[in-house]
C-alpha positions as CSV (number, residue, x, y, z in Angstrom):
1,M,-36.7,-82.7,42.9
2,L,-40.4,-82.8,45.2
3,Y,-40.0,-80.4,47.7
4,E,-41.5,-78.9,50.8
5,I,-43.5,-75.8,49.6
6,S,-46.2,-73.4,51.2
7,I,-49.1,-73.0,49.6
8,T,-52.0,-70.7,50.4
9,L,-55.2,-69.8,48.4
10,E,-53.6,-67.5,46.1
11,D,-52.2,-70.1,44.7
12,I,-55.1,-71.6,43.8
13,V,-56.5,-70.2,40.8
14,P,-58.5,-70.9,38.1
15,Y,-56.9,-72.9,35.7
16,Q,-58.0,-70.8,32.1
17,I,-55.9,-67.6,33.8
18,I,-52.6,-69.9,33.3
19,P,-52.2,-68.6,29.7
20,E,-52.9,-64.8,30.8
21,R,-50.4,-65.3,33.7
22,F,-47.6,-66.9,31.6
23,P,-47.9,-66.4,27.5
24,H,-43.9,-67.3,27.7
25,L,-45.2,-70.7,28.7
26,Y,-48.3,-72.2,26.8
27,T,-50.7,-70.4,24.5
28,A,-54.3,-70.2,24.9
29,K,-54.7,-73.5,22.4
30,S,-51.1,-75.4,23.8
31,W,-52.7,-75.1,27.7
32,A,-55.8,-76.1,26.4
33,W,-54.3,-79.4,25.2
34,A,-51.9,-79.8,28.7
35,V,-54.8,-79.6,31.3
36,K,-56.9,-82.1,28.9
37,Q,-53.3,-84.7,29.1
38,R,-52.7,-83.2,32.9
39,N,-52.9,-86.9,33.9
40,Q,-50.1,-88.3,30.9
41,N,-48.2,-85.3,30.9
42,G,-47.6,-85.2,34.6
43,L,-48.8,-81.9,35.7
44,G,-52.0,-84.0,37.0
45,R,-50.4,-83.0,40.6
46,A,-51.1,-79.1,39.9
47,F,-54.7,-79.6,39.6
48,R,-57.9,-79.8,42.0
49,K,-61.4,-79.8,41.2
50,V,-63.5,-77.4,43.6
51,G,-67.3,-78.7,43.0
52,K,-67.7,-78.9,39.0
53,N,-64.7,-75.9,39.0
54,L,-61.1,-77.0,38.4
55,F,-58.4,-74.9,39.9
56,V,-54.8,-75.2,39.7
57,N,-52.1,-73.9,41.8
58,Q,-49.5,-72.5,40.8
59,K,-46.3,-73.2,43.1
60,V,-47.2,-77.4,42.7
61,L,-47.5,-76.1,38.8
62,A,-44.2,-74.5,38.7
63,Q,-42.9,-77.7,40.3
64,C,-44.4,-80.6,38.0
65,I,-43.1,-78.5,35.2
66,D,-39.4,-78.4,36.4
67,A,-39.7,-82.0,37.5
68,Q,-40.4,-82.4,33.8
69,I,-37.1,-81.0,32.9
70,E,-35.1,-82.9,35.0
71,D,-36.1,-86.5,33.2
Protein backbone atom coordinates (compact mmCIF):
# COMPACT_ATOMS: atom_id res chain seq x y z
CA MET A 1 0.00 0.00 0.00
CA LEU A 2 1.49 3.31 -1.04
CA TYR A 3 0.26 6.36 0.74
CA GLU A 4 1.21 10.01 0.89
CA ILE A 5 3.69 10.91 3.59
CA SER A 6 5.19 14.18 4.64
CA ILE A 7 8.98 14.08 4.38
CA THR A 8 11.46 16.33 6.14
CA LEU A 9 15.24 16.49 6.02
CA GLU A 10 15.26 14.82 9.44
CA ASP A 11 13.89 11.68 7.75
CA ILE A 12 16.89 11.49 5.40
CA VAL A 13 19.87 9.98 7.18
CA PRO A 14 23.20 8.40 6.20
CA TYR A 15 22.45 4.79 5.33
CA GLN A 16 25.10 3.48 7.75
CA ILE A 17 23.11 4.40 10.87
CA ILE A 18 20.08 2.21 10.17
CA PRO A 19 21.42 -0.90 12.00
CA GLU A 20 22.29 1.29 15.00
CA ARG A 21 18.83 2.86 15.11
CA PHE A 22 16.89 -0.28 14.31
CA PRO A 23 18.90 -3.30 15.50
CA HIS A 24 15.69 -5.32 15.69
CA LEU A 25 15.37 -5.04 11.89
CA TYR A 26 18.93 -5.34 10.60
CA THR A 27 22.35 -6.40 11.78
CA ALA A 28 25.26 -4.49 10.24
CA LYS A 29 25.93 -7.46 7.94
CA SER A 30 22.31 -7.97 6.84
CA TRP A 31 21.91 -4.23 6.24
CA ALA A 32 25.08 -4.10 4.12
CA TRP A 33 23.64 -6.89 1.95
CA ALA A 34 20.21 -5.19 1.77
CA VAL A 35 21.86 -1.93 0.63
CA LYS A 36 23.87 -3.71 -2.07
CA GLN A 37 20.73 -5.49 -3.30
CA ARG A 38 18.36 -2.52 -2.83
CA ASN A 39 17.23 -2.43 -6.45
CA GLN A 40 16.38 -6.13 -6.38
CA ASN A 41 14.82 -6.40 -2.90
CA GLY A 42 12.27 -3.57 -3.12
CA LEU A 43 14.15 -1.06 -0.95
CA GLY A 44 15.56 1.05 -3.77
CA ARG A 45 12.91 3.79 -3.49
CA ALA A 46 14.19 4.67 -0.01
CA PHE A 47 17.72 5.58 -1.13
CA ARG A 48 19.10 8.80 -2.55
CA LYS A 49 22.61 9.82 -3.53
CA VAL A 50 23.65 13.36 -2.71
CA GLY A 51 27.01 13.95 -4.29
CA LYS A 52 29.04 10.86 -3.43
CA ASN A 53 27.07 10.12 -0.26
CA LEU A 54 24.25 7.60 0.04
CA PHE A 55 21.27 8.41 2.24
CA VAL A 56 18.11 6.57 3.21
CA ASN A 57 14.71 8.07 3.82
CA GLN A 58 13.45 6.37 6.98
CA LYS A 59 9.76 6.91 6.19
CA VAL A 60 10.06 5.50 2.69
CA LEU A 61 12.15 2.61 4.06
CA ALA A 62 9.28 1.79 6.42
CA GLN A 63 6.88 1.85 3.44
CA CYS A 64 9.16 -0.48 1.47
CA ILE A 65 9.41 -2.92 4.36
CA ASP A 66 5.65 -2.78 4.87
CA ALA A 67 5.05 -3.47 1.17
CA GLN A 68 7.20 -6.60 1.38
CA ILE A 69 4.93 -8.01 4.07
CA GLU A 70 1.89 -7.59 1.82
CA ASP A 71 3.47 -9.47 -1.10
